[in-house]
FIMI-707840 format. One record per residue (C-alpha): x, y, z; residue in one letter. Coordinates in pm, 1 decimal, padded with zeros to 6 digits, always signed. Example, Ala and Ser with C-alpha at 12.3 -4.5 7.8 and 13.67 -1.06 7.14 Angstrom:
         X         Y         Z  resn
  +01230.0  -00450.0  +00780.0     A
  +01367.0  -00106.0  +00714.0     S
***
This chain:
         X         Y         Z  resn
  +13737.8  +04539.1  -04197.3     M
  +14042.1  +04575.6  -03974.4     Q
  +14216.3  +04249.1  -03886.4     M
  +14363.3  +04218.8  -03537.9     G
  +14541.8  +03959.0  -03328.1     F
  +14507.3  +03903.3  -02955.1     R
  +14825.9  +03954.4  -02757.2     W
  +14886.2  +03898.9  -02385.8     F
  +15181.8  +04132.9  -02342.4     G
  +15558.2  +04102.6  -02355.6     S
  +15580.0  +03964.7  -02001.5     Q
  +15333.1  +03678.0  -02045.7     D
  +15300.6  +03597.4  -02415.0     D
  +15567.6  +03392.2  -02595.5     P
  +15438.8  +03545.4  -02919.1     I
  +15613.1  +03870.7  -03003.7     T
  +15482.0  +04185.4  -03167.5     L
  +15741.6  +04135.0  -03440.5     E
  +15584.7  +03797.4  -03522.1     Q
  +15234.1  +03943.1  -03522.5     I
  +15343.5  +04218.6  -03759.5     K
  +15460.1  +03955.5  -04009.2     Q
  +15110.4  +03803.2  -04043.7     I
  +14970.5  +03931.6  -04375.9     P
  +14689.0  +04180.1  -04330.5     G
  +14717.0  +04211.1  -03952.5     V
  +14749.0  +04576.0  -03848.5     K
  +14583.5  +04575.6  -03506.8     Q
  +14674.4  +04426.4  -03170.2     V
  +14387.3  +04336.0  -02939.7     V
  +14533.3  +04372.6  -02591.5     G
  +14467.6  +04450.2  -02226.7     A
  +14633.7  +04524.4  -01894.0     L
  +14657.0  +04187.4  -01724.5     Y
  +14828.2  +04304.6  -01406.9     D
  +14550.9  +04542.8  -01291.4     V
  +14314.3  +04373.4  -01043.2     P
  +13953.7  +04343.4  -01157.7     V
  +13758.2  +04645.9  -01038.7     G
  +14054.6  +04881.9  -01011.6     E
  +14105.2  +05187.1  -01234.9     V
  +14335.2  +05125.7  -01530.4     W
  +14622.8  +05371.9  -01475.7     P
  +14707.0  +05612.1  -01756.6     K
  +15077.2  +05534.0  -01736.3     E
  +15017.0  +05162.8  -01796.5     K
  +14781.3  +05232.8  -02086.1     I
  +15036.3  +05472.2  -02235.5     A
  +15313.4  +05213.0  -02203.0     A
  +15104.3  +04944.1  -02374.8     L
  +15009.7  +05176.2  -02659.8     K
  +15370.2  +05290.4  -02707.9     K
  +15500.1  +04933.2  -02715.3     E
  +15244.6  +04834.6  -02980.2     V
  +15292.5  +05149.9  -03188.3     N
  +15671.8  +05120.6  -03173.5     D
  +15634.0  +04777.5  -03334.2     A
  +15442.4  +04934.2  -03623.9     G
  +15098.1  +04816.9  -03512.1     L
  +14783.9  +04987.0  -03383.2     E
  +14572.2  +04916.4  -03075.8     I
  +14211.9  +05037.4  -03097.7     D
  +14041.0  +04748.1  -02916.9     V
  +14078.8  +04633.9  -02556.8     I
  +13982.6  +04280.6  -02458.3     E
  +13885.7  +04288.8  -02184.5     S
  +13813.8  +04537.5  -01908.5     V
  +13666.5  +04274.1  -01680.4     N
  +13366.6  +04355.1  -01462.4     I
  +13382.7  +04300.9  -01088.9     H
  +13155.3  +04029.3  -00954.3     D
  +12991.4  +04277.1  -00714.7     D
  +12844.0  +04452.4  -01021.1     I
  +12710.5  +04127.7  -01166.0     K
  +12569.8  +04017.6  -00831.6     I
  +12423.9  +04360.7  -00757.4     G
  +12587.7  +04422.4  -00421.6     L
  +12586.6  +04768.9  -00258.3     P
  +12959.9  +04795.8  -00330.0     T
  +12893.8  +04790.6  -00704.8     R
  +12873.9  +05169.0  -00730.7     D
  +13238.7  +05203.0  -00629.7     K
  +13345.3  +04956.4  -00898.9     Y
  +13122.3  +05120.2  -01159.0     I
  +13285.5  +05457.0  -01088.1     E
  +13624.8  +05291.2  -01133.2     N
  +13506.7  +05142.3  -01462.4     Y
  +13390.5  +05481.2  -01586.2     K
  +13731.4  +05629.6  -01509.3     Q
  +13901.2  +05342.7  -01694.2     S
  +13687.1  +05423.4  -01998.6     I
  +13795.3  +05787.6  -01982.1     R
  +14160.9  +05688.9  -01945.1     N
  +14144.6  +05445.6  -02238.9     L
  +13972.9  +05705.1  -02457.3     A
  +14257.2  +05946.9  -02391.2     E
  +14490.3  +05699.8  -02563.3     Y
  +14273.4  +05635.5  -02866.2     G
  +14085.8  +05320.0  -02764.8     I
  +13764.6  +05286.0  -02967.2     K
  +13613.4  +04954.1  -02850.7     V
  +13602.4  +04769.6  -02517.7     I
  +13511.8  +04401.5  -02527.2     C
  +13361.4  +04269.1  -02203.3     Y
  +13134.4  +03992.2  -02080.7     N
  +12872.6  +03949.8  -01811.1     F
  +12920.5  +03578.4  -01738.0     M
  +12903.1  +03478.0  -01370.0     P
  +13227.7  +03330.3  -01229.5     I
  +13346.2  +03144.7  -01542.3     F
  +13416.3  +03358.5  -01849.0     D
  +13423.7  +03039.5  -02057.5     W
  +13450.1  +02668.2  -01995.1     L
  +13613.5  +02376.2  -02176.8     R
  +13647.6  +02021.0  -02049.5     T
  +13974.8  +01960.3  -02237.8     D
  +14245.4  +02211.0  -02325.6     L
  +14445.9  +01961.2  -02534.3     H
  +14190.8  +01749.0  -02717.4     Y
  +14379.9  +01529.2  -02964.3     Q
  +14266.1  +01564.3  -03327.0     L
  +14311.5  +01316.7  -03611.8     A
  +14598.7  +01519.1  -03761.4     D
  +14786.8  +01501.2  -03426.5     N
  +14725.1  +01866.3  -03348.6     S
  +14527.7  +01949.8  -03034.9     N
  +14257.8  +02201.1  -02950.9     A
  +14013.2  +02317.1  -02686.8     L
  +13705.4  +02095.7  -02652.2     A
  +13377.5  +02082.1  -02461.2     F
  +13206.1  +01753.4  -02379.3     E
  +12906.9  +01790.8  -02148.8     A
  +12943.9  +01434.6  -02021.0     G
  +13283.7  +01522.8  -01874.6     K
  +13144.2  +01801.3  -01656.8     L
  +13143.8  +01726.8  -01287.1     T
  +12902.6  +01847.7  -01021.7     D
  +13196.3  +02006.5  -00841.3     D
  +13314.4  +02330.6  -01004.6     P
  +13637.5  +02315.1  -00803.2     Q
  +13722.2  +01991.2  -00980.5     E
  +13677.7  +02164.0  -01316.9     M
  +13901.6  +02449.3  -01202.0     I
  +14171.5  +02204.9  -01097.0     D
  +14146.6  +02025.9  -01430.9     R
  +14192.9  +02350.4  -01623.8     V
  +14483.3  +02457.0  -01401.9     K
  +14654.5  +02122.2  -01449.2     N
  +14636.4  +02148.2  -01827.5     T
  +14702.5  +02519.5  -01875.1     S
  +15081.7  +02469.1  -01853.7     Q
  +15117.2  +02756.0  -01610.2     G
  +14949.8  +03017.8  -01827.2     Y
  +14682.5  +03238.3  -01672.4     V
  +14391.7  +03199.2  -01909.6     L
  +14144.7  +03484.3  -01978.5     P
  +13868.4  +03480.4  -01720.2     G
  +14047.4  +03226.6  -01500.4     W
  +14254.0  +03462.1  -01287.1     E
  +14384.5  +03278.9  -00976.8     P
  +14273.1  +03545.6  -00729.8     E
  +13911.3  +03500.4  -00838.3     R
  +13912.2  +03125.5  -00861.8     L
  +14069.2  +03095.4  -00516.9     A
  +13738.3  +03230.0  -00385.2     E
  +13519.1  +02994.2  -00584.2     I
  +13302.0  +02873.2  -00296.5     Q
  +13240.8  +03227.2  -00173.1     R
  +13148.1  +03335.0  -00525.4     L
  +12897.6  +03054.1  -00566.8     F
  +12737.6  +03152.1  -00238.0     E
  +12726.6  +03516.4  -00345.9     A
  +12556.0  +03428.5  -00674.5     Y
  +12275.8  +03234.3  -00503.8     K
  +11951.7  +03409.2  -00587.5     G
  +12096.4  +03569.8  -00901.6     V
  +11886.4  +03422.2  -01179.2     D
  +11873.1  +03535.1  -01542.8     A
  +11622.8  +03812.1  -01463.7     A
  +11834.3  +03948.6  -01178.8     K
  +12154.8  +03928.6  -01382.4     L
  +11982.9  +04117.6  -01665.7     T
  +11862.5  +04380.0  -01419.3     E
  +12218.5  +04422.7  -01291.0     N
  +12348.0  +04454.5  -01647.1     L
  +12099.2  +04734.6  -01712.2     K
  +12213.2  +04913.9  -01396.2     Y
  +12572.6  +04889.6  -01522.1     F
  +12489.5  +05004.4  -01875.4     L
  +12276.3  +05296.3  -01758.1     D
  +12574.7  +05418.0  -01557.4     A
  +12853.7  +05376.8  -01813.1     I
  +12698.0  +05436.4  -02155.3     I
  +12672.1  +05816.2  -02107.2     P
  +13048.1  +05814.6  -02040.9     V
  +13103.9  +05604.1  -02353.6     C
  +12899.5  +05852.2  -02557.8     E
  +13101.7  +06138.4  -02414.8     E
  +13434.3  +05963.3  -02488.6     C
  +13337.8  +05789.9  -02815.7     D
  +13422.4  +05443.3  -02681.7     V
  +13194.2  +05157.4  -02782.2     R
  +13110.7  +04872.4  -02546.1     M
  +13098.0  +04531.0  -02714.5     A
  +12950.6  +04253.7  -02498.0     M
  +13086.3  +03903.6  -02563.2     H
  +12851.0  +03602.1  -02580.1     P
  +12832.3  +03331.1  -02316.1     D
  +13070.8  +03044.8  -02385.1     D
  +12928.8  +02787.9  -02417.2     P
  +12579.7  +02937.8  -02463.1     P
  +12413.3  +02719.6  -02200.1     R
  +12360.7  +02720.1  -01824.5     A
  +12646.7  +02563.2  -01625.6     L
  +12654.8  +02473.4  -01255.1     F
  +12320.2  +02647.7  -01213.4     G
  +12466.1  +02986.3  -01315.7     L
  +12252.5  +03204.4  -01545.3     P
  +12349.9  +03290.6  -01901.3     R
  +12192.9  +03593.4  -02070.6     I
  +12373.7  +03630.1  -02408.8     Y
  +12314.4  +03301.8  -02589.1     K
  +12125.8  +03390.9  -02907.6     N
  +11962.8  +03659.0  -03120.9     R
  +11669.1  +03713.3  -02884.7     D
  +11905.6  +03769.8  -02593.1     D
  +12093.6  +04026.2  -02800.0     M
  +11773.5  +04214.9  -02875.3     Y
  +11684.5  +04225.7  -02504.2     K
  +12032.1  +04355.4  -02415.9     I
  +12012.4  +04613.7  -02694.1     E
  +11686.3  +04742.6  -02547.8     M
  +11829.3  +04772.1  -02193.7     L
  +11997.7  +05095.6  -02302.3     H
  +11934.9  +05187.8  -02663.7     D
  +12254.6  +05348.3  -02783.2     S
  +12510.5  +05286.7  -03053.6     K
  +12760.6  +05254.7  -02770.2     Y
  +12576.4  +04958.1  -02617.5     N
  +12688.1  +04695.4  -02867.2     G
  +12815.9  +04343.6  -02910.4     F
  +13118.5  +04135.9  -02982.0     T
  +12978.1  +03872.8  -03215.6     I
  +13181.0  +03556.6  -03156.7     C
  +13094.5  +03311.6  -03432.7     T
  +13230.8  +03019.9  -03233.8     G
  +13033.2  +03094.9  -02916.7     C
  +12703.8  +03155.7  -03095.6     L
  +12776.9  +02871.3  -03335.9     G
  +12813.6  +02629.1  -03044.3     E
  +12432.9  +02617.0  -03048.0     N
  +12338.8  +02482.6  -03394.4     P
  +11999.0  +02655.7  -03371.2     I
  +12170.6  +02995.7  -03397.4     N
  +12186.0  +03132.9  -03753.0     D
  +12518.3  +03312.5  -03719.5     V
  +12519.5  +03486.6  -04063.2     P
  +12166.1  +03616.2  -03997.9     A
  +12270.4  +03749.9  -03656.3     I
  +12566.0  +03926.5  -03817.3     I
  +12348.7  +04081.0  -04088.1     R
  +12094.7  +04212.4  -03837.9     E
  +12325.4  +04363.6  -03580.0     F
  +12593.3  +04494.6  -03816.2     V
  +12322.8  +04665.0  -04021.7     A
  +12203.9  +04833.9  -03700.6     K
  +12564.1  +04939.2  -03623.7     D
  +12560.6  +04739.0  -03300.6     K
  +12855.7  +04507.3  -03365.8     A
  +13189.8  +04690.9  -03374.5     P
  +13396.1  +04377.7  -03303.0     F
  +13372.6  +04022.0  -03436.5     I
  +13563.0  +03710.3  -03333.6     H
  +13568.5  +03473.6  -03628.5     V
  +13643.8  +03109.9  -03548.3     R
  +13518.6  +02767.4  -03646.3     N
  +13412.8  +02469.9  -03436.3     I
  +13342.6  +02105.1  -03512.5     K
  +13046.4  +01927.5  -03358.7     F
  +13142.1  +01585.5  -03228.9     M
  +12793.1  +01438.0  -03185.4     N
  +12422.3  +01520.8  -03180.6     E
  +12444.5  +01626.8  -02815.2     Q
  +12632.1  +01941.7  -02915.8     G
  +12979.0  +01850.6  -02788.1     D
  +13242.5  +02032.6  -02992.6     F
  +13609.0  +02105.7  -03037.6     H
  +13779.1  +02410.5  -03185.3     E
  +13856.3  +02358.8  -03553.1     A
  +14071.5  +02517.3  -03823.2     P
  +13906.6  +02828.6  -03961.4     H
  +13831.6  +02671.1  -04302.9     L
  +13466.5  +02587.6  -04372.2     S
  +13560.2  +02238.0  -04487.4     S
  +13730.1  +02161.7  -04154.5     E
  +13447.5  +02263.1  -03921.8     G
  +13073.2  +02292.1  -03878.1     S
  +13035.5  +02663.3  -03957.9     L
  +13029.2  +02811.7  -04308.5     D
  +13300.3  +03073.2  -04288.7     M
  +13233.4  +03201.5  -04639.9     Y
  +12872.8  +03280.1  -04547.0     E
  +12990.0  +03443.4  -04224.6     I
  +13235.7  +03669.4  -04405.9     M
  +12982.0  +03741.3  -04680.1     K
  +12725.1  +03843.0  -04418.3     A
  +12979.1  +04086.8  -04277.1     M
  +13046.8  +04231.1  -04621.5     S
  +12683.0  +04248.1  -04730.8     D
  +12584.0  +04435.9  -04414.4     S
  +12863.0  +04691.9  -04454.2     G
  +13087.8  +04581.2  -04169.2     F
  +13387.9  +04813.1  -04127.2     D
  +13487.9  +04729.7  -03771.8     G
  +13745.8  +04509.6  -03604.1     Y
  +13796.4  +04136.3  -03649.8     V
  +14030.4  +03880.2  -03503.4     R
  +14080.3  +03505.7  -03552.5     P
  +14014.1  +03306.1  -03238.7     D
  +14105.0  +02985.0  -03057.8     H
  +14357.7  +02821.2  -03283.8     G
  +14487.6  +02468.2  -03249.7     R
  +14839.0  +02381.3  -03133.3     N
  +15019.6  +02278.6  -03453.9     I
  +15375.0  +02229.9  -03582.6     W
  +15509.0  +02145.7  -03238.4     G
  +15383.5  +02463.7  -03074.0     E
  +15251.1  +02405.1  -02723.0     D
  +15203.3  +02740.9  -02555.0     G
  +14895.4  +02909.8  -02415.4     R
  +14599.8  +02678.0  -02492.5     P
  +14389.5  +02817.7  -02774.9     G
  +14622.8  +03111.3  -02838.6     Y
  +14918.0  +02977.5  -03031.4     G
  +15076.0  +03171.4  -03316.1     L
  +15065.0  +02943.9  -03617.0     Y
  +14703.3  +02832.9  -03645.1     D
  +14564.7  +03176.9  -03564.3     R
  +14800.5  +03328.5  -03823.6     A
  +14669.5  +03079.5  -04079.7     L
  +14317.3  +03174.3  -03973.5     G
  +14380.2  +03546.2  -04021.2     A
  +14527.0  +03483.5  -04366.5     T
  +14232.5  +03263.3  -04467.6     Y
  +13976.8  +03517.6  -04348.5     L
  +14155.4  +03798.4  -04530.4     N
  +14154.6  +03583.1  -04845.3     G
  +13781.5  +03523.6  -04819.7     L
  +13723.6  +03894.3  -04764.0     W
  +13930.9  +03992.4  -05067.9     E
  +13747.2  +03744.9  -05291.1     A
  +13406.5  +03863.9  -05167.0     I
  +13496.7  +04229.8  -05231.2     Q
  +13616.0  +04152.7  -05583.9     K
  +13298.0  +03961.5  -05665.2     N
  +13057.6  +04234.5  -05554.1     K
***
């Protein structure tokens, strides 16, 4: 297991590489190029600069999160071929600089959704939360709410240039149901996986967050059965998954340790996000929780044990920490709680290995 930490770059992240390096057990940075428009080729010089900056700090970067997919590909427009060719070239460019895994998602319009970015917890920390009753029928209202509470940070999947076109995007997605979205995913995978095989770069699809339909938009990676269908769209080691314990765990029906055991054993899960959530009621509302099993609704020991038992040797990162100790930066991506999470997960892993 290789522990990583998501970083948004020296221009946009108040967290420094020096601070990340000081977290025990963290050797990898999970990064991306955030100034390249979605659909454009990632330039070699920018990739080289990112890798050099991370390496100069004494860290490695093997995983990119994310190379986002243009909406024309998800919708299935005639222009998708141009963007797919660009994506293929980005894969080649990333491979040249040692990238091994690309995390991506196939969620229409919203990469993720929370109804509160600063939900107050009993210990006076705050966290991301989702309460279905607070959803509105107007997606623009939800966008405005997120913008007003993001404190000026551009959050992953909520890039202003996309969200400025929200009404056009909703119109474009009319007629794209789950079957059509799946068909468009297959078209994309059939085109890029041969390049991934050639370059030894593994694609790792991220689950829908939350794993339920929102605003009438389809969701196609919600559970184990969805994963099997996606696996069969293009059967290759390079067509794999990011298993996000929080996303899948947001549906209590999902047996997250069992999903890990199945897909790690098949070598289809090169990247795992490990985070905990706390259910707030029987309706499935939740907030992000400390990583400890006792603080949330997911059994983190069983999750880490499933990874160990199935022979996981890929990349891991803690996810969606609270704001604690006066920190109030990018919602969900503060330093302190995620650092505590990484340390806790490494401690569980060490204990599990010693008790084999």
